[in-house]
C-alpha positions in Angstrom: -45.9 42.8 25.2 -47.7 40.9 27.9 -49.0 37.4 27.2 -52.8 37.2 27.5 -54.3 33.8 28.2 -58.0 34.2 27.3 -58.9 30.7 28.5 -57.5 31.1 32.0 -58.3 34.9 32.1 -54.6 35.7 32.9 -52.3 38.5 31.8 -48.5 37.7 32.3 -46.0 40.5 32.4 -42.2 40.0 32.1 -40.0 42.1 34.3 -36.2 41.9 33.7 -33.6 43.0 36.3 -30.6 44.3 34.4 -27.3 45.7 35.4 -23.5 45.1 35.7 -22.2 41.9 37.4 -22.6 41.6 41.1 -24.7 44.8 41.4 -27.4 43.0 43.4 -29.9 41.9 40.8 -30.2 38.3 42.2 -30.2 39.7 45.8 -33.3 41.8 44.9 -35.2 38.8 43.5 -34.2 36.5 46.4 -35.4 39.1 48.9 -38.8 39.7 47.0 -39.3 35.9 46.8 -38.6 35.5 50.5 -41.1 38.3 51.4 -44.0 36.9 49.5 -46.5 34.4 50.8 -46.3 30.9 49.4 -49.8 31.3 48.0 -48.8 33.9 45.4 -45.3 32.8 44.4 -43.8 30.1 42.3 -40.5 28.5 42.6 -37.3 30.5 42.5 -34.9 28.8 39.9 -31.3 29.9 40.0 -28.5 28.8 37.7 -25.0 29.6 39.0 -21.6 29.7 37.5 -18.1 30.4 38.9 -18.1 33.9 37.4 -21.6 35.1 38.1 -24.2 34.0 40.7 -26.9 33.9 38.0 -26.1 32.7 34.6 -29.4 33.0 32.9 -32.2 33.8 35.1 -34.2 33.7 38.3 -37.9 33.1 37.7 -41.0 33.2 39.7 -44.5 34.2 39.0 -46.0 36.9 41.3 -49.8 37.2 41.3 -51.2 40.7 42.0 -54.8 41.6 41.7 -56.6 41.8 38.3 -57.3 44.0 35.3 -60.8 43.9 33.8 -61.4 40.4 35.3 -58.0 39.0 34.3 -55.5 37.8 36.9 -52.2 39.7 36.8 -49.0 37.7 36.9 -45.4 38.9 36.9 -42.6 36.7 35.6 -39.4 38.1 36.9 -35.9 37.4 35.6 -32.4 38.5 36.1 -29.7 38.7 33.5 -26.0 37.8 33.8 -24.0 41.0 34.3 -20.7 40.0 32.6 -20.0 41.5 29.2 -19.2 38.2 27.6 -22.9 37.1 28.2 -24.2 39.9 26.0 -26.1 37.6 23.7 -27.8 36.1 26.7 -28.7 39.5 28.1 -30.1 40.6 24.8 -32.2 37.4 24.6 -33.6 37.8 28.1 -34.9 41.3 27.2 -37.0 39.8 24.3 -40.7 40.2 25.2 -39.9 42.3 28.4 -42.6 44.7 29.6 -40.4 46.5 32.0 -36.8 46.7 33.2 -35.3 47.4 36.6 -31.7 48.6 36.1 -29.7 47.7 39.3 -26.7 50.0 39.6 -23.8 49.4 41.9 -23.2 52.5 44.1 -19.5 51.9 44.4 -17.5 54.8 42.8 -15.1 52.2 41.0 -18.2 50.7 39.4 -19.5 54.0 37.9 -18.2 53.3 34.3 -19.5 49.7 34.4 -22.9 51.1 35.3 -22.8 53.5 32.4 -21.6 50.9 29.9 -24.2 48.3 31.1 -27.1 50.9 30.9 -25.9 51.9 27.4 -25.9 48.2 26.4 -29.3 47.7 27.8 -30.6 50.7 25.7 -29.0 49.2 22.6 -30.6 45.8 23.3 -34.0 47.4 23.8 -33.6 49.3 20.4 -32.7 45.9 18.7 -36.4 45.0 19.6 -37.7 48.3 18.2 -38.4 49.6 21.6 -37.7 53.2 22.6 -35.6 53.0 25.8 -36.7 56.5 26.9 -40.4 55.4 26.7 -40.1 51.8 27.9 -41.1 51.2 31.6 -37.9 51.3 33.6 -36.7 51.9 37.1 -33.1 52.8 38.1 -32.2 51.4 41.5 -29.0 52.6 43.1 -28.1 49.6 45.2 -25.4 49.3 47.9 -26.3 52.7 49.4 -24.7 51.5 52.6 -21.2 51.9 51.1 -19.1 54.6 52.9 -18.3 56.4 49.6 -21.5 55.7 47.5 -21.9 57.7 44.3 -24.4 60.5 44.4 -28.0 59.8 43.5 -28.6 61.4 40.2 -25.0 61.0 39.0 -25.8 58.3 36.5 -28.9 60.0 35.2 -26.8 63.1 34.6 -24.2 61.2 32.7 -26.8 59.2 30.7 -29.1 62.2 30.0 -32.1 60.5 31.5 -34.8 61.7 33.9 -34.8 61.0 37.7 -38.4 60.4 38.2 -38.1 56.6 38.4 -35.0 56.3 40.6 -34.7 54.7 44.0 -31.9 54.0 46.5 -31.5 50.5 48.0 -29.6 48.2 50.1 -30.8 44.8 48.8 -28.9 42.7 51.3 -31.0 44.4 54.0 -34.2 44.6 52.0 -34.1 48.4 51.8 -35.8 49.8 48.8 -36.3 46.4 47.2 -40.1 46.2 47.6 -40.5 49.9 46.7 -38.6 49.2 43.5 -40.8 46.3 42.4 -44.0 48.2 43.4 -42.8 51.2 41.2 -42.0 48.9 38.3 -45.3 47.0 38.6 -47.3 50.1 38.5 -45.4 51.5 35.5 -45.9 48.3 33.6 -49.6 48.0 34.3 -50.1 51.8 33.4 -48.3 51.2 30.1 -50.6 48.3 29.3 -53.7 50.2 30.1 -52.8 53.0 27.6 
């Protein structure tokens, strides 16, 4: 549920980048942050550990247009991918308005993608959210791999639709801005319902 500041006439949405460790969640946010002008972005805050490049979150506000006279702000976070950070991942989803699931296109990471996606769905359910109705985008990252998994293979295994799926190579910026545009649109449309 977005936070509405009536005094400042601002609506803040929370977008969470979710996925297995080293799938490219942080790379996506770093690229987005780099591409935005200084006037519309806040600081990028990164917490690193030896096991994971992002322990808790990357955060920056992204201002885009307005709704009924209210400025729109997106607070964007990544979650740690390792399984032993499950409590942190669940906590980061609290209050989320949308999720970008970043899948690793490497065939050896297929089962990790499935497990991580199912954990994400379980975590959303723990907040009484229906994962199949919650705004979400599935990004197949690392499409430049010589033996990348087929687009649609995760959706087939998980029994979900393919209408909000994109391919990406986050290290090169391919598909990154398209992903956040799709996610932003979905979140705003859900709010306006």
